C-alpha positions in Angstrom: -13.7 28.5 -22.5 -16.5 26.2 -21.5 -15.5 22.8 -20.2 -17.9 20.0 -21.2 -15.9 16.9 -20.5 -16.5 16.5 -16.8 -17.1 12.8 -16.5 -17.9 9.8 -18.6 -19.8 11.6 -21.4 -19.5 15.1 -22.8 -23.0 16.1 -22.0 -25.7 14.7 -19.8 -29.3 15.7 -19.0 -29.6 17.5 -15.7 -32.5 18.2 -13.4 -33.7 21.8 -13.0 -31.2 22.8 -10.4 -30.1 26.3 -9.9 -26.6 26.5 -8.5 -25.9 29.9 -7.1 -22.7 31.5 -8.1 -20.7 34.2 -6.4 -22.3 37.6 -5.7 -20.7 39.0 -8.8 -23.0 36.9 -10.9 -25.9 39.3 -10.1 -24.2 41.9 -12.1 -23.0 40.0 -15.0 -24.9 36.8 -15.0 -26.5 35.2 -18.0 -30.0 36.2 -16.7 -29.2 39.8 -17.7 -27.8 39.0 -21.1 -29.7 40.3 -24.1 -32.0 37.8 -25.7 -29.9 37.7 -28.9 -26.9 36.4 -26.9 -28.8 33.7 -25.0 -28.0 30.1 -26.1 -30.8 28.2 -27.7 -31.8 24.8 -26.6 -30.1 21.9 -28.2 -27.1 23.9 -29.5 -23.8 24.8 -27.8 -23.6 28.3 -26.4 -21.2 30.8 -27.9 -18.2 31.8 -25.8 -19.6 35.2 -25.4 -22.7 33.9 -23.7 -20.8 32.3 -20.9 -20.2 34.2 -17.7 -17.3 33.1 -15.5 -19.4 32.9 -12.4 -22.5 31.2 -13.8 -23.1 27.6 -13.1 -26.3 26.8 -15.0 -26.5 28.4 -18.4 -29.9 27.1 -19.5 -32.9 25.3 -18.2 -34.8 23.0 -20.6 -38.6 23.4 -20.4 -40.4 20.5 -18.8 -42.1 18.6 -21.6 -43.1 15.2 -20.5 -44.8 14.4 -23.8 -41.5 14.4 -25.6 -39.7 11.1 -25.4 -37.9 11.0 -28.7 -34.4 12.0 -29.7 -35.3 15.6 -29.6 -36.0 15.4 -25.9 -32.8 13.5 -25.3 -30.9 16.4 -26.8 -32.4 19.1 -24.6 -29.5 19.4 -22.2 -27.9 22.0 -20.0 -24.3 23.0 -20.3 -22.1 23.6 -17.4 -19.3 26.1 -17.7 -15.9 25.9 -16.2 -15.2 29.2 -14.5 -11.7 30.5 -13.6 -11.9 28.4 -10.4 -12.4 25.2 -12.4 -9.6 25.6 -14.9 -6.5 23.4 -14.8 -3.3 25.3 -14.2 -1.1 27.1 -11.7 -2.7 30.3 -10.6 -2.8 32.6 -13.6 -1.0 30.1 -15.9 -3.8 27.9 -17.3 -3.2 27.3 -21.0 -6.0 25.7 -23.0 -3.9 22.7 -23.9 -3.9 21.6 -20.3 -7.7 21.5 -20.1 -7.8 18.2 -21.9 -6.5 16.7 -18.6 -9.2 18.5 -16.6 -11.4 15.4 -16.3 -11.8 12.6 -13.8 -9.8 10.3 -16.0 -7.0 12.8 -16.3 -6.8 13.3 -12.5 -7.0 9.5 -12.1 -3.9 9.2 -14.2 -1.8 11.4 -11.9 -3.4 10.1 -8.7 -2.5 6.5 -9.9 1.0 7.6 -10.5 1.2 9.0 -7.0 -0.2 5.9 -5.4 2.1 3.7 -7.5 5.1 5.7 -6.3 3.9 5.5 -2.7 3.3 1.8 -2.9 6.6 1.2 -4.7 8.6 3.1 -2.1 6.9 2.4 1.2 5.6 -1.1 0.7 8.1 -2.2 -2.0 11.6 -0.8 -1.7 11.5 -0.7 2.1 10.2 -4.3 2.5 12.7 -5.5 -0.1 15.8 -4.0 1.4 14.9 -4.6 5.0 17.3 -7.6 5.2 20.1 -5.7 3.6 19.6 -2.7 5.9 19.6 -5.0 9.0 22.9 -6.5 7.8 24.5 -3.1 7.0 23.4 -1.3 10.1 23.2 -4.2 12.6 19.5 -4.1 13.3 17.1 -6.6 14.8 13.8 -7.6 13.2 11.8 -5.7 15.8 13.8 -2.6 15.1 13.0 -3.0 11.5 9.4 -3.3 12.5 9.6 0.0 14.4 11.0 1.6 11.3 8.1 0.3 9.2 5.6 1.4 11.9 6.9 5.0 11.9 4.9 5.4 8.7 1.6 4.6 10.4 2.5 6.7 13.5 2.9 9.8 11.3 -0.4 9.0 9.5 -2.2 8.7 12.8 -0.9 12.1 14.0 -1.8 13.9 10.7 -5.0 12.1 9.7 -7.5 14.1 11.8 -6.1 17.4 10.8 -5.7 16.6 7.1 -9.0 14.8 6.6 -11.0 17.4 8.5 -9.6 20.6 7.1 -8.5 19.2 3.8 -11.9 17.6 3.2 -13.3 21.1 2.9 -10.2 22.7 1.4 -8.4 22.6 -1.9 -7.9 18.8 -2.1 -5.5 18.7 -5.1 -3.1 21.2 -3.4 -3.1 19.1 -0.2 -2.4 16.0 -2.4 0.4 17.7 -4.3 2.2 19.0 -1.3 1.8 15.6 0.3 3.6 14.0 -2.6 6.5 16.4 -2.2 6.8 15.6 1.5 6.8 11.9 0.6 9.6 12.5 -1.9 11.6 14.3 0.9 11.1 11.2 3.1 12.7 9.0 0.4 15.8 11.2 0.2 16.1 11.2 4.0 15.8 7.4 4.0 18.7 7.1 1.6 20.8 9.6 3.6 22.6 7.0 5.9 24.4 5.5 2.8 26.2 8.8 2.3 27.0 9.6 5.9 28.3 6.3 7.1 31.3 6.1 4.8 32.0 3.2 2.4 31.1 -0.3 3.3 34.4 -2.1 3.5 34.8 -5.9 3.9 38.2 -7.5 3.7 38.0 -10.7 1.7 41.1 -12.7 0.6 41.6 -16.1 -0.9 42.2 -17.8 2.4 39.7 -16.0 4.6 37.6 -18.2 6.7 39.7 -21.4 6.3 41.2 -23.4 9.1 44.8 -22.2 8.3 43.8 -18.5 8.1 44.5 -16.1 11.0 41.2 -16.1 12.9 41.7 -12.7 14.5 38.8 -10.9 16.2 36.8 -8.6 13.9 36.0 -6.2 16.8 39.2 -4.2 16.7 38.6 -3.0 20.3 35.3 -1.3 19.5 31.7 -2.1 18.9 29.8 -0.8 15.8 27.3 2.1 16.5 25.5 1.9 13.2 22.3 0.7 14.8 21.7 4.4 15.9 20.9 5.1 12.2 17.6 3.5 12.8 16.4 6.9 13.9 17.2 8.4 10.5 15.2 5.5 8.9 12.3 6.2 11.2 12.4 9.9 10.3 12.3 9.0 6.6 9.4 6.7 7.2 7.7 9.4 9.3 7.9 11.8 6.3 6.5 9.1 4.1 3.5 8.8 6.3 2.9 12.5 6.5 3.1 12.9 2.7 0.9 9.9 2.0 -1.9 10.9 4.5 -3.9 12.9 1.9 -3.5 10.3 -0.8 -6.0 7.7 0.6 -8.4 10.1 2.2 -8.7 13.3 0.1 -7.7 11.5 -3.1 -10.5 8.9 -2.6 -13.2 11.5 -1.9 -12.0 13.8 -4.7 -12.5 10.9 -7.1 -15.8 9.9 -5.6 -17.1 13.5 -5.8 -16.4 13.9 -9.5 -17.7 10.7 -11.0 -21.0 8.9 -11.0 -21.6 6.9 -7.8 -22.1 3.7 -9.7 -18.7 4.2 -11.5 -17.0 5.2 -8.3 -16.0 1.6 -7.3 -14.3 1.1 -10.7 -12.3 4.4 -10.4 -11.3 3.5 -6.9 -10.4 0.0 -8.0 -8.1 1.4 -10.6 -6.6 3.8 -8.1 -6.0 1.1 -5.5 -4.8 -1.4 -8.2 -2.0 1.1 -9.0 -1.3 1.3 -5.2 -0.9 -2.5 -5.2 1.2 -2.7 -8.4 3.5 -0.2 -6.8 4.8 -2.6 -4.2 5.1 -5.3 -6.8 7.3 -3.1 -8.9 9.2 -2.2 -5.8 9.9 -5.8 -5.1 11.1 -6.5 -8.6 13.2 -3.3 -9.0 14.5 -3.5 -5.5 15.4 -7.2 -6.0 17.3 -6.3 -9.1 19.2 -3.5 -7.3 20.2 -5.9 -4.5 22.3 -7.7 -7.1 24.4 -4.6 -7.5 27.0 -4.0 -4.8 26.1 -1.1 -2.4 29.3 0.8 -3.3 28.7 1.2 -7.0 31.9 1.2 -9.0 33.9 -0.6 -6.3 35.3 -4.0 -7.0 34.6 -6.7 -4.4 35.3 -10.4 -4.1 31.9 -10.9 -2.3 29.1 -12.7 -4.2 25.4 -12.2 -3.8 25.2 -15.5 -1.8 27.7 -14.2 0.8 26.2 -13.3 4.2 28.3 -10.1 4.0 26.9 -9.0 0.7 24.9 -5.7 0.8 23.2 -4.6 -2.3 22.5 -1.1 -3.6 19.5 -0.6 -1.4 19.6 3.2 -1.5 19.3 3.8 -5.3 15.6 3.2 -5.4 14.9 5.9 -2.8 16.9 8.5 -4.8 14.8 7.7 -7.9 11.6 7.9 -5.8 12.5 11.4 -4.5 13.0 12.7 -8.0 9.8 11.1 -9.3 7.8 12.7 -6.5 8.6 16.1 -7.9 7.5 15.2 -11.4 4.2 13.8 -10.1 3.4 16.6 -7.6 3.6 19.5 -10.1 0.6 18.4 -12.3 -1.5 17.5 -9.3 -1.0 21.0 -7.8 -2.5 22.4 -11.0 -6.0 20.8 -10.6 -9.0 22.9 -9.5 -10.9 22.6 -6.3 -13.6 20.6 -8.2 -13.7 19.3 -11.8 -16.0 20.9 -14.3 -19.5 19.4 -14.2 -19.1 17.6 -10.9 -22.4 19.1 -9.7 -24.4 16.5 -11.7 -23.4 13.7 -9.3 -24.4 15.5 -6.1 -28.0 14.1 -6.2 -26.9 10.5 -6.9 -24.4 10.6 -4.0 -26.9 12.0 -1.6 -29.5 9.4 -2.5 -27.2 6.5 -1.8 -26.0 7.8 1.6 -27.0 6.0 4.7 -29.2 8.6 6.4 -29.0 9.3 10.1 -31.9 8.7 12.5 -31.2 11.9 14.4 -33.0 14.6 12.5 -31.1 17.3 14.3 -27.8 15.7 13.4 -29.0 15.2 9.8 -30.0 18.9 9.6 -26.5 19.8 10.8 -24.7 17.7 8.3 -26.9 18.9 5.5 -25.7 22.4 6.1 -23.0 23.2 3.4 -21.0 25.1 6.0 -20.8 22.1 8.4 -17.3 20.9 9.1 -15.5 24.0 7.9 -14.5 25.2 11.4 -13.0 23.6 14.4 -16.2 24.0 16.4 -17.9 21.3 14.3 -15.1 18.8 15.1 -16.7 17.3 18.3 -20.1 16.8 16.6 -18.4 15.2 13.6 -16.6 12.7 15.8 -19.7 12.0 17.8 -21.8 11.3 14.7 -19.2 8.8 13.5 -18.9 7.1 16.9 -22.7 6.6 16.9 -22.5 4.9 13.5 -22.1 1.2 14.5 -21.6 0.1 10.9 -18.8 2.5 10.4 -17.1 1.5 13.6 -17.3 -2.2 12.8 -15.9 -1.6 9.3 -13.0 0.3 10.9 -12.3 -2.7 13.2 -12.5 -5.2 10.3 -10.1 -3.0 8.3 -7.7 -3.0 11.3 -7.5 -6.8 11.4 -6.8 -6.9 7.7 -4.2 -4.2 7.9 -2.3 -6.1 10.7 -1.8 -9.1 8.4 -1.0 -7.0 5.3 1.5 -4.8 7.1 3.2 -7.8 8.8 3.3 -10.0 5.7 4.4 -7.2 3.3 7.3 -6.3 5.7 8.5 -9.8 6.4 7.1 -11.8 3.5 10.4 -11.8 1.5 12.2 -12.9 4.7 9.7 -15.7 5.2 10.3 -17.0 1.6 14.1 -16.5 2.0 14.1 -18.7 5.1 11.6 -21.4 3.9 13.2 -21.9 0.5 16.9 -21.0 1.3 16.9 -18.1 -1.2 19.1 -15.0 -1.3 17.5 -11.7 -0.4 17.3 -10.7 -4.0 15.7 -14.0 -5.1 13.1 -13.8 -2.2 12.1 -10.2 -3.0 11.7 -11.0 -6.7 9.6 -14.1 -6.0 7.4 -12.2 -3.5 6.9 -9.5 -6.2 5.8 -12.2 -8.7 3.1 -13.2 -6.1 1.9 -9.7 -5.3 1.6 -8.5 -9.0 -1.3 -10.8 -10.0 -2.7 -11.5 -6.6 -2.7 -8.1 -5.0 -3.3 -6.0 -8.1 -5.8 -8.4 -9.6 -7.7 -8.8 -6.3 -8.0 -5.1 -5.8 -9.3 -4.4 -9.3 -11.7 -7.4 -9.3 -13.1 -6.2 -6.0 -14.3 -2.9 -7.5 -15.4 -4.7 -10.7 -17.6 -7.2 -8.9 -19.3 -4.4 -6.9 -20.1 -2.6 -10.1 -21.0 -5.7 -12.1 -23.2 -7.4 -9.5 -24.7 -4.0 -8.5 -24.0 -4.6 -4.9 -25.5 -2.1 -2.4 -25.4 -1.7 1.3 -25.3 -5.0 3.2 -24.6 -6.9 0.0 -21.2 -5.3 -0.2 -20.4 -6.3 3.4 -21.6 -9.8 2.7 -19.1 -9.9 -0.2 -16.3 -8.9 2.2 -17.5 -11.6 4.6 -17.1 -14.3 2.0 -13.6 -13.0 1.0 -12.4 -13.1 4.6 -13.7 -16.6 5.1 -11.9 -17.8 1.9 -8.6 -16.2 2.8 -8.8 -17.6 6.4 -9.3 -21.1 5.1 -6.4 -20.7 2.7 -4.2 -19.5 5.6 -4.4 -23.1 7.0 -1.6 -23.8 4.4 0.8 -22.6 7.0 0.3 -25.9 8.8 3.0 -27.1 6.4 6.5 -25.8 6.0 9.8 -26.5 4.4 12.3 -28.2 6.7 15.5 -26.4 7.5 18.6 -27.4 5.6 20.6 -29.4 8.2 23.3 -27.2 9.7 26.1 -28.8 11.7 26.1 -27.5 15.3 22.8 -25.7 14.9 20.0 -28.1 13.9 22.1 -31.3 13.9 25.3 -32.4 15.5 28.5 -33.0 13.5 27.7 -36.7 13.3 24.2 -36.0 11.9 22.0 -36.5 15.0 19.3 -33.9 15.9 20.1 -31.3 18.4 17.6 -30.0 21.0 16.0 -26.8 20.1 18.0 -23.8 21.2 21.2 -25.7 21.7 24.4 -24.8 19.7 27.5 -26.9 19.3 29.5 -25.0 16.7 32.8 -26.5 17.8 33.8 -30.2 17.3 36.9 -32.3 17.6 37.4 -32.3 13.9 37.8 -28.5 13.8 39.0 -27.8 17.4 42.6 -27.2 16.1 41.4 -24.4 13.8 40.4 -21.9 16.6 37.3 -20.8 14.7 35.4 -17.7 16.0 31.6 -17.4 15.9 31.8 -13.8 14.6 33.0 -15.1 11.2 29.8 -16.3 9.6 30.3 -17.6 6.1 28.1 -20.6 5.4 29.3 -23.4 3.2 27.5 -26.5 1.9 29.5 -29.6 2.4 29.7 -32.6 0.0 28.0 -34.6 2.8 24.8 -32.5 2.5 25.3 -30.6 5.7 25.7 -26.8 6.0 28.5 -25.4 8.1 28.9 -22.1 9.9 32.0 -21.3 7.9 34.8 -23.0 6.0 36.8 -23.0 9.3 34.0 -24.8 11.2 34.0 -27.4 8.4 37.8 -27.8 8.9 38.6 -26.7 5.3 42.3 -26.0 4.8 42.6 -24.5 1.3 40.7 -22.8 -1.4 40.4 -24.3 -4.9 39.4 -22.8 -8.2 35.8 -21.7 -8.5 33.3 -24.5 -9.5 31.1 -24.6 -12.6 28.6 -22.1 -11.1 31.3 -19.6 -10.2 31.1 -20.4 -6.5 34.2 -20.8 -4.4 35.2 -24.3 -3.5 37.0 -25.3 -0.3 39.1 -28.5 -0.2 40.5 -30.9 2.5 37.7 -30.3 5.0 38.4 -32.4 8.0 34.8 -32.4 9.3 33.4 -33.6 6.0 34.0 -37.3 5.3 34.7 -38.5 1.7 31.9 -40.7 0.5 33.6 -42.9 -2.1 37.3 -42.7 -1.3 39.7 -42.0 1.5 40.5 -38.5 2.6 38.4 -35.5 3.3 35.5 -34.0 1.4 35.0 -30.5 0.0 32.5 -27.6 0.6 31.0 -25.0 -1.7 30.4 -21.4 -0.6 26.8 -20.5 0.2 23.8 -22.2 1.7 22.7 -25.6 0.6 19.9 -25.6 -2.0 16.5 -26.3 -0.7 14.9 -29.5 -1.8 11.4 -28.7 -0.3 8.7 -30.7 -2.1 6.0 -28.4 -0.6 7.2 -25.3 -2.2 4.6 -25.2 -5.0 1.8 -25.9 -2.5 2.9 -23.1 -0.2 3.2 -20.6 -3.0 -0.3 -21.4 -4.3 -1.9 -21.0 -1.0 0.0 -17.8 -0.2 -1.3 -16.5 -3.6 -4.9 -17.4 -2.6 -4.5 -15.6 0.8 -3.2 -12.5 -0.9 -5.9 -12.3 -3.6 -8.9 -12.8 -1.3 -7.4 -10.4 1.2 -7.2 -7.6 -1.4 -10.5 -8.7 -3.1 -12.4 -7.2 -0.2 -10.5 -3.9 0.0 -12.5 -1.9 -2.5 -15.9 -3.2 -1.4 -15.0 -2.4 2.2 -14.0 1.1 1.2 -17.2 1.6 -0.9 -19.3 0.4 2.1 -17.6 3.0 4.3 -18.3 5.8 1.8 -21.9 4.8 1.6 -22.6 4.4 5.4 -21.7 8.0 6.3 -23.3 11.3 5.2 -22.0 13.2 2.3 -20.4 16.0 4.3 -18.3 13.6 6.4 -16.8 11.3 3.9 -13.3 12.7 3.9 -13.3 13.0 7.7 -14.7 9.5 8.0 -11.9 8.0 5.9 -9.4 9.9 8.0 -10.9 8.5 11.3 -11.0 5.0 9.7 -7.3 5.2 8.7 -6.5 6.3 12.3 -8.2 3.2 13.7 -6.7 1.0 11.0 -3.2 2.2 11.6 -3.4 2.4 15.4 -4.8 -1.1 15.8 -3.3 -2.7 12.7 -0.6 -0.9 10.7 1.5 0.2 13.7 1.5 -3.0 15.8 1.5 -5.3 12.8 5.1 -5.1 11.7 6.3 -4.9 15.3 4.3 -8.0 16.3 5.4 -10.0 13.3 9.0 -8.9 13.7 8.9 -10.1 17.4 7.4 -13.5 16.3 10.1 -13.9 13.6 12.8 -13.1 16.2 11.3 -15.8 18.5 12.0 -18.4 15.7 15.7 -17.5 15.3 18.1 -20.3 15.7 21.5 -18.6 15.1 22.1 -14.9 16.1 25.0 -12.8 14.9 27.6 -12.4 17.6 29.1 -8.9 17.5 31.8 -9.0 20.1 29.4 -10.2 22.8 26.4 -8.3 21.6 23.5 -9.8 19.6 23.2 -8.6 16.0 20.8 -9.7 13.3 19.6 -13.3 12.8 21.4 -15.6 10.5 19.1 -18.6 10.5 15.5 -19.2 11.5 13.6 -22.4 12.4 11.1 -22.8 9.6 8.6 -24.9 11.5 8.4 -22.3 14.3 8.1 -19.4 11.8 5.2 -21.2 10.0 3.5 -22.0 13.3 3.6 -18.4 14.4 2.4 -17.1 11.1 -0.5 -19.6 11.2 -1.6 -18.5 14.7 -1.4 -14.8 13.9 -3.2 -15.3 10.6 -6.1 -17.3 11.9 -6.5 -15.0 14.9 -6.9 -11.9 12.8 -9.0 -13.6 10.1 -11.5 -14.8 12.7 -11.7 -11.3 14.2 -12.2 -9.8 10.8 -15.0 -12.3 10.0 -16.8 -11.4 13.2 -16.6 -7.7 12.6 -17.8 -8.0 9.0 -20.7 -10.3 10.1 -21.7 -7.8 12.8 -21.6 -4.9 10.3 -23.7 -6.8 7.9 -26.3 -7.6 10.6 -26.5 -4.0 11.9 -26.5 -2.3 8.5 -30.0 -1.0 7.9 -31.2 1.9 5.6 -33.1 3.9 8.2 -34.6 6.3 5.8 -37.1 4.6 3.5 -37.1 7.8 1.3 -33.4 7.2 0.7 -33.9 3.7 -0.5 -36.7 4.7 -2.7 -34.7 7.4 -4.3 -31.8 5.0 -4.8 -34.0 2.6 -6.6 -35.7 5.3 -8.7 -32.6 7.1 -9.8 -31.8 6.1 -13.4 -28.4 5.2 -14.7 -26.4 7.7 -16.7 -27.5 6.2 -20.0 -31.1 6.2 -19.1 -30.9 9.8 -17.8 -29.7 10.8 -21.2 -32.7 9.2 -22.9 -35.2 10.7 -20.5 -34.2 14.0 -18.9 -37.4 14.3 -16.9 -36.9 11.2 -14.8 -34.7 12.9 -12.3 -37.3 15.6 -11.9 -39.6 13.1 -10.1 -37.4 13.2 -7.0 -37.8 16.7 -5.7 -36.9 15.8 -2.1 -33.5 14.5 -3.2 -32.9 17.6 -5.3 -33.5 19.8 -2.3 -30.9 17.9 -0.2 -28.1 19.2 -2.4 -29.5 22.4 -4.0 -26.2 24.2 -3.0 -22.6 23.3 -3.8 
């Protein structure tokens, strides 16, 4: 059955190209068909006239004098042979061929990128605080877990992009999605192997009169070793997602018109950005559910001992991966009719000065064996524009990886939010800013018809705008005053790094530092626990359902004699700068993602056609090695440096309970400005060095008509014979 819907319109005028088919075509090709069975011009061929191995079924006669509707209808029909049908081996029903189009493939590719973003950049970043609390991890250890994804990608990118670029891309993509689903199941495994999470909470726990026994029980927790399982899950995530942003991008770019490619890529990457946003929202909602589903607990979501159902999202992601991988595995090596875009892609490629190298890359067999690997790498290393774009991408990736991993924790500390509230708020920022910025980046490239250095100048302006917006980190929200940590019990400021958790008012209680259960006193101070506030009894819950502690000897009564009271949980933030910080964080995110699709488009256009998949693979290696891997580790280390109160686990340091907001903002500002300045320099150098070396290439790019104009005048493309000879074979 012939496949006509191979792009944006059912039929399109094509130049007089002859695409050789397999050797079997010589025996049964349409050239040997009887005249009565040959299709006539302007009418669809009958099914019997189509040979499975033929590519071009007719050639319209060149008649320059015809410019009317009749000439516009003289088109060539491209058949979809057995290798271009959508299905699984011999099972390729006709009902599935409706999806055998670029838009159909884009649908499933967007679903895969959405799932990858939701799992890797959404769920993991959302539950990072809960996982640290449940398995006694430091922030830098969480950063190592996040970086395992990029380590796996770096190890696999060369192999996948080089061999997968000349192989069956949909099959590489489908198996990658399955491996990614296996990684999600491994990541959730520790919940089922550690036993139930048990916390003993009674009515008098934490008060001055309660028995303050040691929680150690003679042994130290060894749950931190489960970080290796989390790293393995992230490693599988990285292996599975490797084909997605290399082979998936080039497969889309190969099968659509080059001027529409930025729009398709923008939709693809927008889905990848909306995935993390959905992960933050869904993950934040799951954190409101207790980790041991079906078990009653007296803990509340505000309690520092609360651990939400962090593992549920990963089980769902593993099941969804199977449902998405199956249709992707059914797509052919190339979509029907993709040959029509070969000429346009070749004309817009940045040609190489070295004629010998250009001759090598023009060979259709180039890059299919391991012997061509050194030359492929050498050609990319000689491309200064490509190298500078890789370095600029690495600077952006460092900030994106660091902020996406610890962004919710930053909001949680600055605004005194719970982990669930911080993840949800960060998701609300990422949805319009990240998704909108990614889509608008591709839209602007297409709308403004940016080419070459114009695309890089657009990236330059976006980097400058986001760098200026990052100056908002000069401001911060002050810490809620905490007795014994930021202020003394009498309200005076404490020197940085000095702790005085015990005071005369609570000395008789014998409080232990291991029991962290913050309460907000009626005097406006936050206390380490009800015991540290000197509270002796628990009253009925207050109007908001929070536990209230009475007769707190360290809290003076303001309007009458006696002692004050305390409410369970942290004190509410009264930061007046919260709207300003959120607005500028939004601006930083939107301008950072606004340059992503233009930078990707510039990369695809500055390398030769045969090397696009491999070039994206090398670029991702550079981006992950210099940005994605060190980013979360560096940001985690900086955040640990701003910690004021560490968890005390029987003499060993656990996770951080409280951060110094001013130090955290200061470190974020320094890191943000440093990498934004480096990104600006790299983009500026790439813009300066970008030159179309081949004047023939520029001339062809200017002379090639758009798709609509090609339909009106089928002879226009015939005026570029040199371009047609570049890609006479597919």
